[in-house]
C-alpha positions as YAML, in Angstrom:
chain: A
units: angstrom
residues:
- id: 1
  name: MET
  ca: [0.41, 0.05, 0.18]
- id: 2
  name: GLY
  ca: [1.09, 3.74, -0.71]
- id: 3
  name: GLU
  ca: [2.11, 6.02, 1.90]
- id: 4
  name: THR
  ca: [-0.72, 8.87, 3.33]
- id: 5
  name: VAL
  ca: [0.74, 12.11, 2.77]
- id: 6
  name: LEU
  ca: [-1.53, 14.70, 4.43]
- id: 7
  name: VAL
  ca: [-1.17, 18.06, 3.35]
- id: 8
  name: LEU
  ca: [-2.15, 21.37, 6.41]
- id: 9
  name: GLY
  ca: [-2.60, 23.87, 3.75]
- id: 10
  name: GLY
  ca: [-3.70, 22.17, 0.86]
- id: 11
  name: ARG
  ca: [-3.74, 25.51, -1.45]
- id: 12
  name: SER
  ca: [-0.24, 26.17, -0.81]
- id: 13
  name: GLU
  ca: [1.95, 26.28, -3.59]
- id: 14
  name: ILE
  ca: [5.33, 24.51, -1.63]
- id: 15
  name: GLY
  ca: [3.00, 22.27, 0.20]
- id: 16
  name: LEU
  ca: [1.62, 20.95, -3.13]
- id: 17
  name: GLU
  ca: [4.73, 20.79, -4.80]
- id: 18
  name: VAL
  ca: [6.08, 18.43, -2.14]
- id: 19
  name: ALA
  ca: [3.10, 16.44, -2.18]
- id: 20
  name: ARG
  ca: [2.84, 15.91, -6.46]
- id: 21
  name: ARG
  ca: [6.77, 14.33, -5.67]
- id: 22
  name: LEU
  ca: [5.15, 11.95, -3.03]
- id: 23
  name: ALA
  ca: [2.36, 11.50, -5.27]
- id: 24
  name: PRO
  ca: [3.08, 8.19, -7.07]
- id: 25
  name: GLY
  ca: [1.15, 5.45, -5.93]
- id: 26
  name: SER
  ca: [0.05, 7.23, -2.55]
- id: 27
  name: THR
  ca: [-3.19, 8.95, -1.09]
- id: 28
  name: VAL
  ca: [-2.87, 12.23, -0.64]
- id: 29
  name: VAL
  ca: [-5.37, 14.77, 1.60]
- id: 30
  name: LEU
  ca: [-5.61, 18.40, 0.82]
- id: 31
  name: ALA
  ca: [-6.52, 20.38, 3.93]
- id: 32
  name: ALA
  ca: [-7.98, 23.72, 3.56]
- id: 33
  name: ARG
  ca: [-10.61, 25.96, 3.98]
- id: 34
  name: ARG
  ca: [-12.84, 25.91, 1.26]
- id: 35
  name: SER
  ca: [-12.18, 22.71, 0.47]
- id: 36
  name: ALA
  ca: [-14.75, 21.98, -2.22]
- id: 37
  name: ASP
  ca: [-12.40, 24.91, -4.29]
- id: 38
  name: LEU
  ca: [-9.79, 22.52, -4.84]
- id: 39
  name: ASP
  ca: [-10.28, 21.31, -8.27]
- id: 40
  name: ALA
  ca: [-7.25, 21.95, -10.11]
- id: 41
  name: GLU
  ca: [-5.03, 20.85, -7.04]
- id: 42
  name: GLU
  ca: [-6.74, 17.55, -6.84]
- id: 43
  name: LYS
  ca: [-6.29, 17.35, -10.98]
- id: 44
  name: THR
  ca: [-2.79, 18.20, -10.51]
- id: 45
  name: LEU
  ca: [-1.81, 15.37, -7.71]
- id: 46
  name: ARG
  ca: [-3.60, 12.96, -9.87]
- id: 47
  name: GLU
  ca: [-1.89, 13.55, -13.29]
- id: 48
  name: ALA
  ca: [1.36, 12.86, -10.83]
- id: 49
  name: GLY
  ca: [-0.17, 9.41, -10.16]
- id: 50
  name: ALA
  ca: [-1.99, 9.86, -6.59]
- id: 51
  name: ALA
  ca: [-3.68, 6.74, -5.98]
- id: 52
  name: GLU
  ca: [-6.60, 8.33, -4.20]
- id: 53
  name: VAL
  ca: [-6.80, 12.44, -3.15]
- id: 54
  name: ASP
  ca: [-9.08, 13.44, -0.90]
- id: 55
  name: ARG
  ca: [-10.56, 16.70, 0.74]
- id: 56
  name: VAL
  ca: [-10.96, 17.85, 4.13]
- id: 57
  name: GLU
  ca: [-12.02, 21.18, 5.49]
- id: 58
  name: PHE
  ca: [-9.30, 22.62, 7.52]
- id: 59
  name: ASP
  ca: [-9.17, 26.40, 9.14]
- id: 60
  name: ALA
  ca: [-5.58, 26.80, 10.58]
- id: 61
  name: ASP
  ca: [-7.03, 29.62, 12.63]
- id: 62
  name: ASP
  ca: [-9.51, 27.68, 14.32]
- id: 63
  name: LEU
  ca: [-7.42, 25.54, 17.23]
- id: 64
  name: GLY
  ca: [-10.37, 23.83, 18.58]
- id: 65
  name: SER
  ca: [-11.11, 22.21, 15.56]
- id: 66
  name: HIS
  ca: [-7.40, 20.61, 14.74]
- id: 67
  name: ARG
  ca: [-7.88, 17.32, 16.94]
- id: 68
  name: ALA
  ca: [-11.27, 16.59, 14.98]
- id: 69
  name: VAL
  ca: [-10.17, 16.84, 11.53]
- id: 70
  name: LEU
  ca: [-6.67, 15.35, 11.94]
- id: 71
  name: LEU
  ca: [-8.35, 11.77, 13.82]
- id: 72
  name: ASP
  ca: [-10.87, 11.99, 10.90]
- id: 73
  name: VAL
  ca: [-8.36, 11.48, 8.69]
- id: 74
  name: VAL
  ca: [-6.89, 8.54, 10.25]
- id: 75
  name: ARG
  ca: [-9.66, 6.93, 10.94]
- id: 76
  name: ARG
  ca: [-10.52, 6.82, 6.86]
- id: 77
  name: HIS
  ca: [-6.92, 6.48, 6.09]
- id: 78
  name: ARG
  ca: [-5.57, 4.12, 8.77]
- id: 79
  name: ARG
  ca: [-2.55, 6.74, 9.75]
- id: 80
  name: LEU
  ca: [-0.55, 9.21, 8.28]
- id: 81
  name: ASP
  ca: [3.14, 8.75, 6.79]
- id: 82
  name: VAL
  ca: [4.25, 12.57, 6.23]
- id: 83
  name: VAL
  ca: [2.25, 15.26, 7.42]
- id: 84
  name: VAL
  ca: [3.53, 18.21, 5.19]
- id: 85
  name: VAL
  ca: [1.93, 21.71, 7.42]
- id: 86
  name: ALA
  ca: [2.03, 24.62, 4.75]
- id: 87
  name: PHE
  ca: [-0.33, 26.85, 5.80]
- id: 88
  name: GLY
  ca: [1.34, 30.44, 6.66]
- id: 89
  name: LEU
  ca: [0.52, 34.32, 6.31]
- id: 90
  name: LEU
  ca: [3.71, 36.49, 5.01]
- id: 91
  name: GLY
  ca: [0.67, 39.68, 6.33]
- id: 92
  name: ASP
  ca: [1.77, 43.92, 5.74]
- id: 93
  name: GLN
  ca: [4.52, 45.23, 8.01]
- id: 94
  name: VAL
  ca: [3.32, 48.45, 7.40]
- id: 95
  name: ARG
  ca: [-0.09, 47.54, 8.31]
- id: 96
  name: ALA
  ca: [0.89, 45.29, 11.41]
- id: 97
  name: GLU
  ca: [2.99, 48.37, 13.10]
- id: 98
  name: ARG
  ca: [0.28, 50.44, 13.37]
- id: 99
  name: ASP
  ca: [-2.43, 47.99, 13.67]
- id: 100
  name: PRO
  ca: [-2.26, 45.40, 16.40]
- id: 101
  name: ASP
  ca: [-5.14, 43.01, 15.37]
- id: 102
  name: HIS
  ca: [-2.99, 42.73, 12.43]
- id: 103
  name: ALA
  ca: [0.27, 42.19, 14.15]
- id: 104
  name: VAL
  ca: [-1.24, 39.60, 16.75]
- id: 105
  name: GLN
  ca: [-3.48, 38.05, 13.30]
- id: 106
  name: ILE
  ca: [-0.01, 36.87, 11.71]
- id: 107
  name: VAL
  ca: [1.81, 35.98, 15.13]
- id: 108
  name: HIS
  ca: [-1.77, 33.65, 15.76]
- id: 109
  name: THR
  ca: [-1.68, 31.99, 12.28]
- id: 110
  name: ASP
  ca: [2.32, 31.46, 11.50]
- id: 111
  name: TYR
  ca: [2.94, 30.94, 15.29]
- id: 112
  name: VAL
  ca: [0.31, 30.53, 17.83]
- id: 113
  name: ALA
  ca: [-1.86, 28.05, 15.15]
- id: 114
  name: HIS
  ca: [1.45, 25.55, 14.32]
- id: 115
  name: VAL
  ca: [1.69, 25.32, 18.11]
- id: 116
  name: ALA
  ca: [-1.34, 23.69, 18.35]
- id: 117
  name: VAL
  ca: [-1.26, 21.66, 15.44]
- id: 118
  name: LEU
  ca: [2.47, 19.86, 16.06]
- id: 119
  name: THR
  ca: [1.26, 19.08, 19.43]
- id: 120
  name: GLN
  ca: [-1.87, 17.39, 18.16]
- id: 121
  name: LEU
  ca: [0.36, 15.99, 15.38]
- id: 122
  name: ALA
  ca: [2.69, 14.80, 17.72]
- id: 123
  name: ALA
  ca: [0.51, 12.52, 19.69]
- id: 124
  name: VAL
  ca: [-0.88, 10.92, 16.78]
- id: 125
  name: MET
  ca: [2.78, 10.37, 15.68]
- id: 126
  name: ARG
  ca: [3.57, 8.79, 19.08]
- id: 127
  name: THR
  ca: [0.72, 6.51, 19.06]
- id: 128
  name: GLN
  ca: [1.32, 5.43, 15.15]
- id: 129
  name: GLY
  ca: [5.19, 5.10, 16.53]
- id: 130
  name: CYS
  ca: [6.14, 6.07, 12.75]
- id: 131
  name: GLY
  ca: [5.58, 9.24, 10.47]
- id: 132
  name: THR
  ca: [7.05, 12.31, 9.17]
- id: 133
  name: ILE
  ca: [6.33, 15.98, 10.34]
- id: 134
  name: VAL
  ca: [7.55, 18.22, 7.54]
- id: 135
  name: VAL
  ca: [7.56, 22.37, 9.26]
- id: 136
  name: PHE
  ca: [8.22, 24.94, 7.02]
- id: 137
  name: SER
  ca: [10.25, 27.81, 9.14]
- id: 138
  name: SER
  ca: [12.43, 30.45, 7.53]
- id: 139
  name: VAL
  ca: [15.08, 32.01, 7.53]
- id: 140
  name: ALA
  ca: [13.65, 35.31, 8.45]
- id: 141
  name: GLY
  ca: [13.23, 33.54, 12.06]
- id: 142
  name: VAL
  ca: [17.19, 32.65, 12.35]
- id: 143
  name: ARG
  ca: [17.79, 36.60, 12.58]
- id: 144
  name: VAL
  ca: [14.77, 38.93, 13.03]
- id: 145
  name: ARG
  ca: [15.20, 41.88, 10.56]
- id: 146
  name: ARG
  ca: [13.76, 45.27, 11.44]
- id: 147
  name: ALA
  ca: [12.09, 45.05, 7.62]
- id: 148
  name: ASN
  ca: [9.53, 42.05, 8.75]
- id: 149
  name: TYR
  ca: [9.65, 41.66, 12.25]
- id: 150
  name: VAL
  ca: [6.58, 40.83, 12.93]
- id: 151
  name: TYR
  ca: [6.37, 37.36, 10.61]
- id: 152
  name: GLY
  ca: [10.20, 36.85, 11.67]
- id: 153
  name: SER
  ca: [9.33, 36.57, 14.94]
- id: 154
  name: ALA
  ca: [6.75, 34.55, 14.40]
- id: 155
  name: LYS
  ca: [8.95, 32.04, 12.76]
- id: 156
  name: ALA
  ca: [11.50, 32.27, 14.68]
- id: 157
  name: GLY
  ca: [9.19, 31.32, 17.68]
- id: 158
  name: LEU
  ca: [8.33, 28.41, 15.22]
- id: 159
  name: ASP
  ca: [11.71, 27.50, 14.30]
- id: 160
  name: GLY
  ca: [12.54, 26.74, 17.95]
- id: 161
  name: PHE
  ca: [9.22, 24.91, 18.79]
- id: 162
  name: THR
  ca: [9.88, 22.63, 16.18]
- id: 163
  name: SER
  ca: [13.44, 22.38, 17.45]
- id: 164
  name: GLY
  ca: [12.47, 21.35, 20.57]
- id: 165
  name: LEU
  ca: [9.26, 19.11, 19.28]
- id: 166
  name: ALA
  ca: [12.22, 17.37, 17.43]
- id: 167
  name: ASP
  ca: [14.13, 16.80, 20.45]
- id: 168
  name: ALA
  ca: [11.15, 15.52, 22.50]
- id: 169
  name: MET
  ca: [10.17, 12.86, 19.27]
- id: 170
  name: HIS
  ca: [13.42, 11.53, 19.33]
- id: 171
  name: GLY
  ca: [13.03, 7.51, 19.85]
- id: 172
  name: SER
  ca: [9.14, 7.36, 19.27]
- id: 173
  name: GLY
  ca: [9.64, 5.91, 15.78]
- id: 174
  name: ALA
  ca: [8.34, 9.30, 14.43]
- id: 175
  name: ARG
  ca: [10.49, 12.15, 13.26]
- id: 176
  name: VAL
  ca: [10.47, 16.32, 12.60]
- id: 177
  name: LEU
  ca: [11.76, 17.40, 9.03]
- id: 178
  name: LEU
  ca: [12.26, 21.53, 9.78]
- id: 179
  name: VAL
  ca: [12.95, 23.18, 6.37]
- id: 180
  name: ARG
  ca: [14.43, 26.88, 6.64]
- id: 181
  name: PRO
  ca: [13.39, 28.36, 3.19]
- id: 182
  name: GLY
  ca: [14.84, 31.88, 1.97]
- id: 183
  name: PHE
  ca: [13.03, 34.29, -0.23]
- id: 184
  name: VAL
  ca: [10.38, 32.28, -2.07]
- id: 185
  name: ILE
  ca: [9.46, 33.36, -5.52]
- id: 186
  name: GLY
  ca: [5.70, 32.61, -5.46]
- id: 187
  name: ARG
  ca: [1.97, 33.68, -4.91]
- id: 188
  name: MET
  ca: [2.82, 35.02, -1.30]
- id: 189
  name: THR
  ca: [5.71, 37.36, -2.54]
- id: 190
  name: ASP
  ca: [3.92, 38.25, -6.14]
- id: 191
  name: GLY
  ca: [5.04, 42.07, -6.58]
- id: 192
  name: MET
  ca: [7.89, 42.42, -4.16]
- id: 193
  name: THR
  ca: [11.37, 42.13, -4.87]
- id: 194
  name: PRO
  ca: [13.52, 38.72, -4.87]
- id: 195
  name: ALA
  ca: [16.32, 38.85, -2.01]
- id: 196
  name: PRO
  ca: [19.77, 37.11, -2.43]
- id: 197
  name: PHE
  ca: [19.46, 33.70, -3.08]
- id: 198
  name: SER
  ca: [15.71, 33.21, -3.62]
- id: 199
  name: SER
  ca: [13.92, 30.06, -4.69]
- id: 200
  name: THR
  ca: [10.73, 28.89, -6.31]
- id: 201
  name: PRO
  ca: [8.72, 26.68, -5.01]
- id: 202
  name: ASP
  ca: [10.05, 23.35, -7.08]
- id: 203
  name: GLN
  ca: [13.72, 23.82, -5.47]
- id: 204
  name: VAL
  ca: [12.06, 24.45, -2.30]
- id: 205
  name: ALA
  ca: [10.01, 21.17, -2.53]
- id: 206
  name: ASP
  ca: [12.96, 19.12, -4.52]
- id: 207
  name: ALA
  ca: [15.25, 19.96, -1.61]
- id: 208
  name: THR
  ca: [12.45, 18.97, 1.42]
- id: 209
  name: VAL
  ca: [11.92, 15.93, -0.99]
- id: 210
  name: ARG
  ca: [15.70, 14.77, -0.82]
- id: 211
  name: ALA
  ca: [15.97, 15.74, 2.86]
- id: 212
  name: LEU
  ca: [12.42, 13.49, 3.55]
- id: 213
  name: ARG
  ca: [13.97, 10.48, 1.60]
- id: 214
  name: SER
  ca: [17.75, 10.47, 3.30]
- id: 215
  name: GLY
  ca: [16.42, 10.83, 6.72]
- id: 216
  name: ARG
  ca: [17.92, 14.34, 7.68]
- id: 217
  name: GLY
  ca: [16.05, 16.30, 10.47]
- id: 218
  name: GLU
  ca: [16.74, 19.36, 9.30]
- id: 219
  name: VAL
  ca: [17.27, 21.41, 5.93]
- id: 220
  name: TRP
  ca: [17.94, 24.84, 4.29]
- id: 221
  name: VAL
  ca: [16.98, 25.97, 0.87]
- id: 222
  name: PRO
  ca: [19.15, 26.91, -0.79]
- id: 223
  name: ALA
  ca: [22.25, 25.15, 0.84]
- id: 224
  name: VAL
  ca: [24.46, 28.15, 1.00]
- id: 225
  name: LEU
  ca: [22.18, 30.28, 3.10]
- id: 226
  name: ARG
  ca: [23.19, 28.17, 6.33]
- id: 227
  name: PRO
  ca: [26.96, 29.28, 5.70]
- id: 228
  name: VAL
  ca: [25.83, 33.14, 5.00]
- id: 229
  name: PHE
  ca: [23.35, 33.23, 8.20]
- id: 230
  name: ALA
  ca: [26.20, 31.80, 10.30]
- id: 231
  name: VAL
  ca: [28.21, 34.88, 9.38]
- id: 232
  name: LEU
  ca: [24.86, 36.98, 9.44]
- id: 233
  name: ARG
  ca: [24.21, 36.32, 13.33]
- id: 234
  name: HIS
  ca: [27.47, 38.49, 13.85]
- id: 235
  name: ALA
  ca: [26.37, 41.64, 11.95]
- id: 236
  name: PRO
  ca: [26.57, 45.00, 13.64]
- id: 237
  name: ARG
  ca: [23.05, 45.64, 15.30]
- id: 238
  name: ALA
  ca: [23.44, 49.09, 12.83]
- id: 239
  name: LEU
  ca: [23.96, 47.43, 9.81]
- id: 240
  name: TRP
  ca: [21.50, 44.61, 10.47]
- id: 241
  name: ARG
  ca: [18.89, 47.33, 11.32]
- id: 242
  name: ARG
  ca: [19.27, 48.23, 7.66]
- id: 243
  name: MET
  ca: [18.65, 45.10, 5.80]
- id: 244
  name: PRO
  ca: [16.42, 44.44, 3.57]
- id: 245
  name: ARG
  ca: [13.51, 41.95, 3.60]
...
């Protein structure tokens, strides 16, 4: 039997590209709001060789619904082999600096909702004794920049939480893969000037699936960002605050 791949954030470009690479012979479950409108995404996965494509309603910001959604997927598909946590909100930094509700919205989706669903997922995976959770952090959280500090602070929290969760799950039979992309040229960043060492959803997905298959626990995309940020962590504060997004 093929694997069951669950994508939390079924419209995510990166999440869909990861699922497309894992699709041949697998059951792919797309979880998103307005799941009835995922025809194009389902077609892509079926053309990639998915044995079955299922859709479920999932609102990441509705924390109280997470457990029921996950348990229903397990009930119908027996287990979760790979869960790609791909929802997120970039938000508007300028607006967030004057609108606290928007700032909280970004942090709620990009950190609080992730903590909630990852905690539920960890319980499911421990019970199974197998499976992999893929979490997308960002280099924006490695050292938070003034240009996008609301989003970056949420990613910094997520990065720390996921690193700790990975250690907590060690020995359970399940594992966590933490992915740290740089600037990704895609729908979320449309109209923005790409940063150095940018990548595409295809490139992030390729690196993610390679890391999945090799059993790694962490991957930077592109790989050059790891040594670059090892240096940038120590850049003088006066210089760092002028760094672009």
